[in-house]
C-alpha positions in Angstrom: -2.3 -47.7 35.0 -4.4 -47.2 32.1 -6.4 -44.3 34.0 -3.3 -43.1 34.9 -1.8 -42.9 30.9 -5.0 -41.2 30.0 -4.7 -38.0 31.7 -0.9 -37.7 30.6 -1.6 -38.6 26.7 -4.1 -35.9 26.8 -1.6 -33.3 27.9 0.7 -34.1 25.7 -2.2 -34.1 23.0 -2.8 -30.0 24.5 1.3 -29.1 24.5 0.7 -30.5 21.1 -2.0 -28.3 20.2 -1.2 -25.0 21.7 2.5 -24.2 20.2 0.9 -24.8 16.9 -1.4 -21.7 17.8 1.4 -19.8 19.3 3.7 -20.4 16.4 2.8 -17.2 15.1 5.0 -15.4 12.9 4.2 -11.7 14.3 7.6 -9.9 15.7 7.7 -8.1 18.8 7.3 -4.5 18.5 10.1 -2.6 17.9 9.2 0.5 19.7 10.3 4.0 20.0 8.7 7.0 21.2 6.9 8.4 18.0 5.8 4.8 16.5 6.4 1.2 17.0 7.3 -1.3 14.0 6.6 -4.9 13.5 6.4 -7.4 10.7 2.7 -9.8 10.5 2.9 -13.3 8.7 -0.6 -14.2 7.9 -0.4 -16.8 5.0 2.3 -18.8 3.5 1.0 -21.6 0.9 2.6 -22.5 -2.2 5.4 -20.4 -2.2 3.0 -17.2 -1.9 3.5 -15.4 1.5 0.7 -12.8 2.3 2.3 -10.6 5.2 2.6 -7.2 6.6 4.6 -4.1 8.2 2.5 -2.7 10.8 3.0 1.3 12.3 1.3 2.2 15.3 1.8 6.3 15.7 1.6 8.5 18.7 -0.9 11.1 18.7 0.2 13.7 16.5 3.0 11.7 14.3 2.5 10.7 10.8 4.9 8.8 8.6 4.3 8.5 4.3 2.9 7.5 1.0 5.4 5.7 -1.2 5.4 9.6 -2.9 5.3 11.7 0.1 5.1 15.1 -1.1 6.7 17.8 -0.1 8.2 16.6 3.0 8.5 12.8 4.5 10.4 9.9 3.8 8.8 6.9 3.1 9.2 3.4 3.9 12.3 1.7 1.7 13.2 -1.7 1.8 16.1 -3.9 0.9 15.4 -7.9 0.4 18.7 -8.8 -1.0 20.3 -10.4 1.4 17.4 -12.6 1.9 17.4 -16.3 0.8 14.7 -18.5 -1.1 13.1 -15.1 -2.1 12.4 -14.9 -5.5 10.0 -11.4 -5.2 9.0 -8.8 -2.4 6.6 -6.5 -3.4 5.3 -3.8 -0.6 1.8 -2.4 -1.0 0.2 0.7 -0.9 -2.8 1.9 1.0 -4.4 5.0 -0.3 -3.2 7.8 1.6 -4.8 11.4 2.9 -3.8 14.6 0.8 -2.3 16.6 3.7 -2.1 20.6 3.2 -0.2 22.4 5.9 0.3 26.0 6.2 -1.7 26.1 3.0 1.1 25.2 1.1 3.0 22.0 2.1 1.1 18.9 0.7 2.1 15.4 1.5 0.6 12.4 1.6 0.2 10.5 5.0 -1.0 7.7 7.2 -2.0 8.7 10.7 -2.4 6.6 13.8 -2.4 3.3 12.7 -1.2 1.8 9.2 -0.3 -2.1 7.7 1.8 -1.8 4.5 0.9 -5.3 2.7 3.9 -7.1 2.0 4.0 -9.6 -0.9 6.5 -12.6 -0.8 7.2 -15.3 -3.8 9.7 -18.2 -2.9 11.9 -19.6 -5.3 11.7 -23.4 -3.9 8.0 -23.1 -2.9 9.1 -26.6 -0.8 11.3 -24.6 0.8 10.8 -21.6 3.8 11.9 -17.7 2.8 14.7 -16.6 4.7 13.5 -13.2 5.6 16.2 -10.8 5.7 15.8 -7.2 5.0 16.6 -3.6 6.1 15.7 0.1 5.1 14.4 3.2 6.7 11.3 5.5 7.1 10.2 8.4 8.6 8.0 10.2 11.2 6.9 14.0 11.1 5.1 16.0 13.5 6.5 19.5 14.5 9.8 18.0 13.8 11.2 15.1 11.6 12.9 11.7 12.8 14.3 9.2 10.9 14.5 4.9 12.0 16.1 2.2 10.5 14.0 -0.8 9.9 15.3 -4.6 10.6 13.7 -7.7 9.6 15.2 -11.3 10.0 12.3 -14.3 10.2 12.4 -17.5 8.8 8.8 -18.1 6.6 7.7 -21.2 6.6 6.3 -23.6 3.5 2.9 -23.6 4.9 1.7 -21.2 7.9 -1.6 -19.2 8.6 -2.6 -17.0 10.8 -6.1 -15.9 11.0 -5.5 -13.2 13.6 -2.8 -11.7 11.7 -4.8 -11.9 8.2 -8.0 -10.5 10.1 -6.0 -7.2 10.6 -4.3 -7.0 7.4 -7.9 -7.4 5.3 -8.8 -4.0 6.1 -5.4 -2.6 4.7 -5.4 -4.7 1.7 -8.9 -3.4 0.1 -7.4 -0.2 0.7 -4.9 -1.0 -2.0 -5.7 -0.1 -5.4 -7.0 -2.6 -7.8 -6.3 -2.8 -11.6 -8.2 0.3 -13.5 -12.1 -0.6 -14.1 -12.5 -3.2 -11.1 -15.9 -2.4 -9.6 -17.0 0.1 -12.7 -13.9 2.4 -11.7 -12.2 3.6 -15.0 -9.8 6.1 -15.6 -9.5 6.7 -19.2 -7.5 9.3 -20.6 -5.0 12.6 -19.4 -4.3 15.0 -21.5 -1.9 18.7 -20.6 -4.0 21.7 -21.2 -3.7 25.2 -20.7 -2.1 27.3 -18.1 -0.3 24.0 -16.4 -3.0 21.9 -15.7 -4.1 18.0 -16.6 -7.0 17.0 -17.6 -8.3 13.5 -16.3 -11.8 11.8 -17.5 -12.7 9.1 -15.8 -16.6 7.2 -15.2 -18.0 5.1 -12.4 -20.5 2.8 -12.8 -22.2 4.0 -9.8 -21.6 7.7 -10.0 -19.0 9.7 -8.2 -19.0 11.0 -4.6 -16.2 12.9 -3.5 -13.9 11.3 -5.4 -10.0 12.5 -4.8 -7.0 12.2 -7.5 -3.5 11.4 -6.8 -0.7 12.3 -9.8 2.8 10.6 -9.5 5.4 11.8 -12.4 8.8 12.8 -12.1 10.2 15.3 -9.7 10.4 17.9 -12.5 6.6 18.3 -11.5 4.3 19.7 -8.4 0.6 18.4 -8.5 -2.0 19.8 -6.5 -5.8 19.2 -5.2 -7.7 19.1 -8.5 -11.1 20.8 -9.2 -13.7 18.6 -10.8 -16.2 18.5 -13.0 -19.2 15.6 -13.6 -21.6 14.8 -15.9 -25.5 15.1 -15.1 -26.0 11.6 -13.9 -22.5 11.6 -11.6 -21.2 8.8 -14.0 -18.8 10.4 -15.7 -16.0 13.4 -14.4 -13.3 14.9 -15.5 -10.5 16.6 -13.0 -8.9 19.4 -13.5 -5.2 18.9 -11.6 -3.1 22.0 -11.4 1.1 21.7 -11.5 4.0 23.4 -11.1 7.0 23.3 -13.2 10.2 22.5 -10.6 12.0 21.7 -14.1 11.6 25.1 -16.5 12.0 23.2 -19.5 9.7 20.3 -18.3 6.7 19.1 -20.3 3.5 16.6 -20.2 3.6 15.8 -23.4 4.0 12.0 -23.9 5.2 11.4 -20.7 4.0 8.1 -18.6 1.7 9.4 -15.2 0.5 6.7 -12.6 -3.3 8.1 -11.1 -4.7 6.6 -8.5 -9.0 7.3 -8.3 -10.4 6.9 -4.8 -14.2 6.9 -4.7 -15.7 6.1 -1.8 -14.8 2.6 -0.5 -13.2 1.7 -4.1 -9.7 2.6 -5.6 -7.8 1.8 -8.9 -4.9 2.6 -10.3 -3.5 3.2 -14.0 -0.9 4.1 -15.8 -1.2 6.3 -18.8 0.6 8.1 -21.3 0.1 11.3 -21.5 -2.3 12.2 -24.5 -3.7 8.4 -25.0 -6.8 6.7 -24.1 -6.0 4.2 -21.5 -6.6 0.5 -22.5 -9.6 -1.0 -22.2 -9.0 -3.7 -19.2 -9.0 -6.7 -19.3 -12.7 -9.0 -18.0 -9.9 -10.6 -15.8 -7.5 -8.0 -14.9 -10.2 -6.1 -12.9 -11.3 -8.6 -10.7 -10.7 -7.2 -7.1 -7.5 -9.2 -5.2 
């Protein structure tokens, strides 16, 4: 009899292990002809959840950054129906600047993107009942708009190495605090002929950098032109802009700047005409 019980006990043990691996919280794909979306949940511990919303786009289709440019609708989500959720932050990896027909500028993602989602529980000992709804747009020759719904329970303790591995490359493209990795935005100053002049430095030197400018809808910024110091460690970006409102002025405005240099990316909110504060050591550590 003991010999017969041993295989049975092994089977029970195996069945107990298999569900633990199969308890992945990644949802099924919500599939449309142009795009598929799903929720990944990588880790939940100490009231903090690392998750992401994954998009797979058909060839020729694109979706949009938080500031889409001249066209497109970025993902928006309403988390108000969730339970035990203190805070939800949707993070935005750096996009690609796309200029079509020489005049239409947009900031896009193509093919495959995961937008990281950081959640914080009210009570770390209890699960988060995530209930969110929103919409987003995808465009090719035409634009199509879809609703998205998230409805899942996230336990207080959870780990999915496969989901985390999928999320990590996109987290690396989310801007770090200004000064991280020796990349720093120094100042932004309104110049002549509707230009914004941004000074920056890079300890490792600049190599084909990009600068993204976000401000109110009264302004439309286009691609910057950059000049560099002899050692390529300092740069001045001259960013042309158009006024959408005749009397709009950059003077004293708060501007969000995203600076990309190779595999490094930082973000800063600056006040026009003022130097950015020197970043504290703790603030510049990469996430």
